C-alpha positions in Angstrom: 145.3 155.0 131.1 145.0 153.2 127.7 145.6 149.5 127.8 148.9 148.1 126.6 148.9 146.8 123.1 151.2 144.4 121.3 154.6 146.0 121.2 155.3 145.3 117.6 152.1 147.2 116.6 153.0 150.3 118.5 153.9 153.2 116.3 156.4 155.7 117.9 154.8 158.7 116.2 151.4 157.9 117.7 152.9 157.3 121.2 154.6 160.7 121.0 151.3 162.3 120.0 149.6 160.8 123.1 152.5 162.1 125.3 152.1 165.6 123.8 148.3 165.4 124.5 149.1 164.8 128.2 148.2 161.1 128.3 150.2 158.8 130.6 152.4 156.2 128.8 152.2 152.6 129.8 155.1 150.2 130.1 154.7 148.8 126.6 154.7 152.3 125.1 157.8 153.3 127.1 159.5 150.1 126.0 158.7 150.9 122.4 160.1 154.5 122.7 163.3 153.0 124.2 163.9 151.3 120.8 163.8 154.6 118.8 166.6 155.1 116.3 167.6 157.7 113.7 164.7 160.1 112.8 162.4 158.5 115.4 165.0 159.2 118.1 165.2 162.8 117.0 161.4 163.0 117.3 161.5 161.4 120.7 164.1 163.9 121.9 162.1 166.9 120.5 158.9 165.7 122.2 160.6 165.2 125.5 162.1 168.7 125.2 158.7 170.2 124.5 157.1 168.4 127.5 160.0 169.7 129.6 159.3 173.2 128.4 155.6 172.9 129.2 156.3 171.5 132.7 159.2 173.6 134.0 159.9 176.2 131.4 163.4 177.2 130.3 165.0 177.5 133.7 167.8 174.9 134.4 168.6 174.5 138.0 171.8 173.5 139.9 172.7 173.1 143.6 175.8 174.2 145.5 176.6 171.2 147.6 179.4 168.9 148.8 179.5 165.1 148.7 180.9 163.4 151.7 181.5 159.6 151.4 182.3 158.8 155.0 183.6 155.2 154.5 184.4 152.9 151.6 184.3 149.8 153.9 181.2 147.7 153.0 180.0 144.2 153.6 178.0 144.4 150.3 179.0 142.5 147.2 177.4 144.6 144.4 178.9 143.8 141.1 178.4 147.3 139.7 180.5 149.0 142.5 184.1 149.9 142.2 184.1 152.0 145.4 183.7 149.2 148.0 186.7 148.1 150.2 187.2 145.5 152.9 189.0 145.8 156.2 192.7 145.6 155.7 192.7 147.0 152.1 195.4 149.6 151.8 193.0 152.3 150.6 190.1 151.5 153.0 189.0 154.4 155.2 186.4 155.7 157.6 186.2 159.4 158.4 185.9 160.5 162.0 183.2 163.0 163.1 185.9 165.7 163.3 187.0 165.0 159.7 183.4 165.2 158.6 182.9 168.5 160.5 186.0 169.9 158.7 184.6 169.0 155.3 181.2 170.6 156.3 183.1 173.7 157.3 184.8 173.9 153.9 181.4 173.4 152.2 179.8 176.2 154.2 182.7 178.5 153.4 182.2 177.6 149.7 178.6 178.7 149.9 177.0 175.2 149.9 173.4 174.9 150.9 173.6 171.1 151.1 175.9 168.2 152.2 175.1 164.9 150.6 176.4 162.1 152.8 176.6 158.4 151.9 179.0 155.5 152.5 179.5 151.8 152.4 177.6 149.5 154.7 180.3 149.3 157.4 179.9 146.0 159.3 180.6 147.7 162.7 178.4 150.7 162.3 175.3 151.0 164.5 172.6 153.7 164.5 174.7 155.8 166.9 177.5 156.0 164.3 175.1 157.6 161.8 173.6 159.9 164.4 177.2 161.0 165.3 177.6 162.0 161.6 174.5 164.1 161.7 175.6 165.8 165.0 179.0 166.5 163.5 177.3 168.4 160.6 175.0 170.3 163.0 178.0 171.3 165.2 179.2 173.3 162.2 175.9 174.5 160.7 172.4 174.4 162.2 170.9 175.3 158.8 172.7 173.5 156.0 170.5 170.8 154.4 171.5 167.3 155.2 170.7 164.9 152.4 172.0 161.6 153.6 171.8 157.8 153.9 170.3 155.7 151.2 167.5 153.1 151.8 170.3 150.5 152.0 171.9 152.4 154.9 168.6 152.9 156.6 168.0 149.2 156.3 171.5 148.5 157.7 170.7 150.7 160.7 167.4 149.0 161.4 168.9 145.5 161.1 171.9 146.4 163.4 169.5 147.7 166.1 166.7 145.2 165.4 164.1 148.0 165.4 161.5 149.1 162.8 162.5 151.3 159.9 160.1 154.0 161.1 161.9 154.3 164.4 165.2 154.7 162.6 163.9 157.4 160.4 162.4 159.3 163.3 165.8 159.2 165.1 167.5 160.5 162.0 165.1 163.4 161.7 165.4 164.2 165.4 169.2 164.5 164.9 169.0 166.9 161.9 168.4 164.8 158.7 166.4 166.8 156.1 166.1 164.4 153.1 167.2 161.0 151.8 168.8 160.1 148.5 166.8 157.5 146.7 169.8 155.5 145.7 170.2 151.7 146.0 167.3 151.6 143.5 169.6 150.7 140.6 166.9 148.9 138.5 163.8 147.9 140.5 163.3 144.6 138.8 164.1 141.2 140.5 165.9 139.7 137.5 168.4 142.6 137.2 169.0 142.7 141.0 169.7 139.0 141.1 172.6 139.6 138.7 174.1 142.9 139.8 173.3 143.1 143.6 171.8 139.8 144.9 172.5 140.6 148.5 171.2 144.2 148.5 167.9 145.2 149.9 165.1 143.9 147.7 162.5 145.9 145.8 159.8 145.6 148.5 162.2 146.8 151.2 163.3 149.8 149.1 159.7 150.8 148.5 158.8 150.3 152.2 161.6 152.6 153.3 160.9 155.3 150.7 157.2 155.3 151.5 157.9 155.5 155.2 160.1 158.5 154.6 157.4 160.2 152.7 154.7 159.4 155.3 156.9 160.9 158.0 157.4 164.1 155.9 160.9 163.3 154.8 161.4 164.0 151.1 163.6 161.7 148.9 164.9 161.6 145.4 164.3 158.7 143.1 167.1 157.3 140.9 167.8 154.8 138.1 171.2 153.4 137.3 170.9 152.1 133.7 173.1 150.8 130.9 174.3 147.5 132.2 172.3 144.2 132.1 168.8 145.6 132.0 166.4 145.5 129.1 164.2 148.3 127.7 161.2 146.7 129.3 162.9 146.6 132.7 163.7 150.3 132.4 160.0 151.0 131.6 158.9 148.8 134.6 161.3 150.8 136.9 159.8 154.1 135.6 156.3 152.8 136.1 157.0 151.8 139.7 158.5 155.2 140.5 155.5 156.9 139.0 153.1 154.8 141.1 154.9 155.6 144.3 154.8 159.3 143.5 151.1 159.1 142.6 150.5 157.7 146.1 153.0 159.7 148.2 154.1 162.9 146.3 157.4 162.6 148.2 159.9 162.5 145.4 161.6 165.9 144.7 163.4 164.7 141.5 164.3 161.8 139.3 168.1 161.3 138.9 169.5 159.4 136.0 172.7 157.6 136.6 174.4 156.1 133.5 176.4 153.0 134.5 180.2 153.5 134.7 181.8 150.1 134.1 185.5 150.5 134.7 186.9 148.5 137.7 183.6 146.9 138.5 183.0 143.2 138.8 180.4 143.4 136.0 183.4 144.5 133.8 185.9 142.0 135.2 183.5 139.1 134.8 182.7 140.1 131.2 179.0 140.9 131.8 179.5 144.5 130.5 182.2 146.1 128.3 181.2 149.7 128.0 179.0 152.5 129.4 175.8 153.5 127.6 176.0 155.0 124.2 175.0 158.6 123.4 171.8 157.3 121.8 170.9 155.2 124.8 171.5 158.1 127.1 169.2 160.3 125.0 166.5 157.6 124.8 166.5 157.0 128.6 166.4 160.7 129.5 163.7 161.5 127.0 161.5 158.5 128.0 161.9 159.3 131.7 160.6 162.8 131.1 157.6 161.5 129.1 156.8 158.5 131.5 157.0 160.7 134.6 155.2 163.8 133.1 152.6 165.2 135.5 154.1 163.4 138.5 157.8 164.3 138.8 158.8 167.7 137.3 162.5 167.6 137.9 164.7 165.3 135.8 168.4 165.5 136.7 171.2 164.6 134.4 174.7 163.8 135.6 177.7 165.9 134.5 179.8 163.6 136.6 179.1 160.6 134.5 178.4 162.2 131.1 180.8 165.1 131.2 179.7 168.7 130.6 179.1 168.1 126.8 177.0 165.1 127.4 175.0 166.8 130.1 174.2 169.7 127.8 172.7 167.2 125.3 170.5 165.7 128.0 169.2 169.1 128.8 167.8 169.1 125.3 166.3 165.7 125.8 164.0 166.3 128.7 166.3 167.1 131.7 166.1 170.4 133.5 168.6 170.0 136.4 172.3 169.6 136.6 172.6 168.4 140.2 175.3 169.8 142.5 178.8 171.2 142.5 179.8 168.1 144.6 183.3 169.4 145.5 184.4 165.8 146.0 183.0 162.8 144.2 184.5 159.4 145.0 182.1 156.7 143.9 182.0 157.5 140.2 185.8 158.3 140.2 186.4 154.7 141.5 184.7 153.5 138.3 186.7 155.7 136.0 185.0 159.1 136.3 187.4 162.0 135.7 185.4 165.0 137.1 185.0 165.5 140.8 183.7 169.0 141.0 182.2 171.9 139.0 182.1 175.5 140.1 178.8 177.4 140.1 180.2 179.6 137.4 180.9 176.6 135.2 177.5 175.2 135.6 175.9 178.6 134.8 178.0 178.9 131.7 177.1 175.4 130.6 173.4 176.3 130.9 173.8 179.6 129.1 175.5 177.9 126.2 172.3 176.1 125.3 170.2 179.2 125.6 168.6 178.4 128.9 168.2 180.3 132.2 170.5 179.2 135.0 169.1 179.3 138.6 170.6 178.1 141.8 168.2 176.0 143.9 167.8 174.4 147.2 167.6 170.6 147.7 163.8 170.8 147.5 163.8 173.0 144.4 163.1 176.4 145.9 164.9 178.9 143.6 167.6 181.0 145.3 
């Protein structure tokens, strides 16, 4: 890898030429690209699209799945979250195993190959509560892929039982867990986390849990929630850390980009943020993610939930190659102002065809169906 140079002296065209030549970008170069505007932004997007074409071709994938957010009660205090509720709030809820099983049954009937299960950090939940959720899913389907429980939730289980993370993960696998969403990452930089989620698991703990999953053969995704208080350099640092983990473990199946939705959040109420990322910012981050992770993570997912179908189509031209899932039910983004909760497979296929790409349904781990 070439050594970083003084940021002001970095020329975007030269960085893009290095990327097209298959060279890894360093943090300084990624930061410089994240400042691209006008014609330079167009060139960045075109370069990311070309690298996408070389890495994964013209197929755009999607997943038939269902989201199940089993509780919104959480002892956390994350300023970016509009989903969290406390005991006694009128709209606080916790699903029973029977209710979860019913949602899984609906998903199976819909043709889903995955259920994605996450919830708040319920103060009364122990490991057994999470295992009961897995058993509820398996009582309906022995084969549906269970993609569940973020590193924060795994940490919550380990702390509640006072046992090592490895023991928790082994128990989850024994009870049917197939993969873990790499959420709770937000931005993996101390300064940012001290502002938006000071009580959440720290960077070292997130990395420890992710690496333990990978070592035990449990694949995970990687995510980045951007467009709030972070800088371009901090986005680049996050991407670099994700790349280094993947270089070591090869356990990430995809990189999921999550534009921050500000409405109803404490960051918004406290005046720290007043809007979601602009179109140019979304294009820059998607394109730089493709270039920074090239050769390490092939699949870059864009979010139709947060960007809308029109925005997602543009990101598919800026380095992304996956649209994620049908979801059926999406509560976390909706709490922060999101309007879409579900997309039908036919709608996702049509969206892909409209930009001249090839739609293909996939499994959670990217086998084509």
